[in-house]
C-alpha positions in Angstrom: 29.3 -52.3 -50.3 25.6 -51.5 -51.0 23.9 -48.1 -50.4 20.2 -48.0 -49.8 18.2 -44.8 -50.6 14.7 -44.5 -49.2 11.9 -42.2 -50.2 8.2 -41.7 -49.7 7.9 -40.9 -46.1 5.8 -37.9 -44.9 2.8 -36.7 -43.0 -0.6 -38.3 -43.5 -3.9 -38.3 -41.7 -5.2 -41.4 -40.0 -6.8 -43.7 -42.5 -4.6 -42.5 -45.2 -1.9 -44.3 -47.3 1.8 -43.9 -48.1 4.2 -45.8 -50.3 7.8 -46.2 -49.3 10.6 -47.0 -51.8 14.1 -48.2 -51.2 16.6 -48.5 -54.0 19.8 -50.5 -53.6 22.9 -49.2 -55.4 23.7 -52.5 -57.1 22.5 -56.0 -57.6 23.4 -58.9 -55.4 23.1 -62.3 -57.1 21.9 -65.2 -55.0 19.4 -65.4 -52.2 18.8 -62.2 -50.3 16.2 -60.5 -48.1 15.0 -56.9 -48.4 12.8 -55.5 -45.7 11.4 -52.6 -43.7 11.9 -52.0 -40.0 10.7 -49.1 -37.9 11.7 -47.4 -34.7 10.2 -44.9 -32.3 12.1 -42.9 -29.6 13.0 -45.1 -26.6 12.1 -48.4 -28.3 14.0 -51.0 -30.2 13.9 -51.2 -34.0 11.1 -53.7 -35.0 10.3 -55.7 -38.0 7.6 -54.4 -40.3 7.9 -56.7 -43.3 10.4 -58.6 -45.3 10.6 -60.2 -48.8 13.1 -62.6 -50.1 14.6 -62.8 -53.6 12.2 -65.7 -54.1 9.3 -63.4 -53.1 8.5 -65.1 -49.8 7.0 -62.4 -47.5 6.8 -62.0 -43.8 4.8 -59.3 -41.9 4.5 -58.1 -38.3 1.1 -58.9 -36.9 0.4 -55.3 -36.3 0.5 -54.5 -40.1 -1.0 -57.6 -41.6 -3.8 -56.8 -43.9 -2.8 -53.1 -44.1 0.7 -53.1 -45.5 2.1 -54.8 -48.6 5.7 -55.4 -49.4 6.9 -56.0 -52.9 10.1 -55.8 -54.9 11.4 -55.1 -58.4 14.6 -57.1 -58.9 15.4 -55.4 -62.2 15.5 -52.1 -60.3 17.0 -53.4 -57.1 14.1 -51.7 -55.3 11.7 -52.7 -52.5 8.4 -51.1 -51.8 6.1 -50.8 -48.8 2.5 -49.9 -49.5 0.9 -48.7 -46.3 -2.8 -48.4 -46.1 -5.2 -47.6 -43.3 -2.5 -45.9 -41.4 -3.0 -45.0 -37.7 -1.0 -42.9 -35.3 0.7 -46.0 -33.9 2.4 -46.4 -37.2 4.3 -43.2 -36.7 8.0 -44.0 -36.7 11.2 -43.8 -38.6 11.2 -46.5 -41.2 14.4 -48.1 -42.2 15.2 -50.2 -45.3 17.3 -53.3 -44.8 19.1 -55.5 -47.3 20.6 -58.7 -46.1 22.6 -61.4 -47.9 22.9 -64.4 -45.6 25.5 -66.2 -47.7 27.9 -63.2 -47.5 27.0 -62.4 -43.9 26.2 -58.9 -45.2 23.6 -56.6 -43.7 22.9 -53.0 -44.9 20.6 -50.3 -43.6 19.2 -47.2 -45.2 19.3 -43.8 -43.5 15.6 -43.9 -42.5 12.5 -42.0 -43.5 10.0 -40.4 -41.2 6.4 -41.4 -41.3 4.0 -39.4 -39.2 0.3 -40.2 -38.9 -1.9 -37.6 -37.4 -5.1 -38.4 -35.6 
């Protein structure tokens, strides 16, 4: 079992920046994917960005050029740097850790990001 602990959410004005962090409780050797998803009331959870253990990244079109995902494998931590935030980015952001070879999929508890206009 892997626990994910998120931090860094909060309230920011439009145009501002936030940095989210997510620490996994232990290392998983082998190929894995860490990422961020977000959800607003009444909508499905959607992909924001992912990064593999080989550092290949993928972004939702809505955040390309504004958000940057990175990871520190030594700390089992993934980061999401969010710049040029706008009110449409307001959501609960969830950290995800997936190990395809083990068919394992873990979620954090979520952290609220609110962008005021």
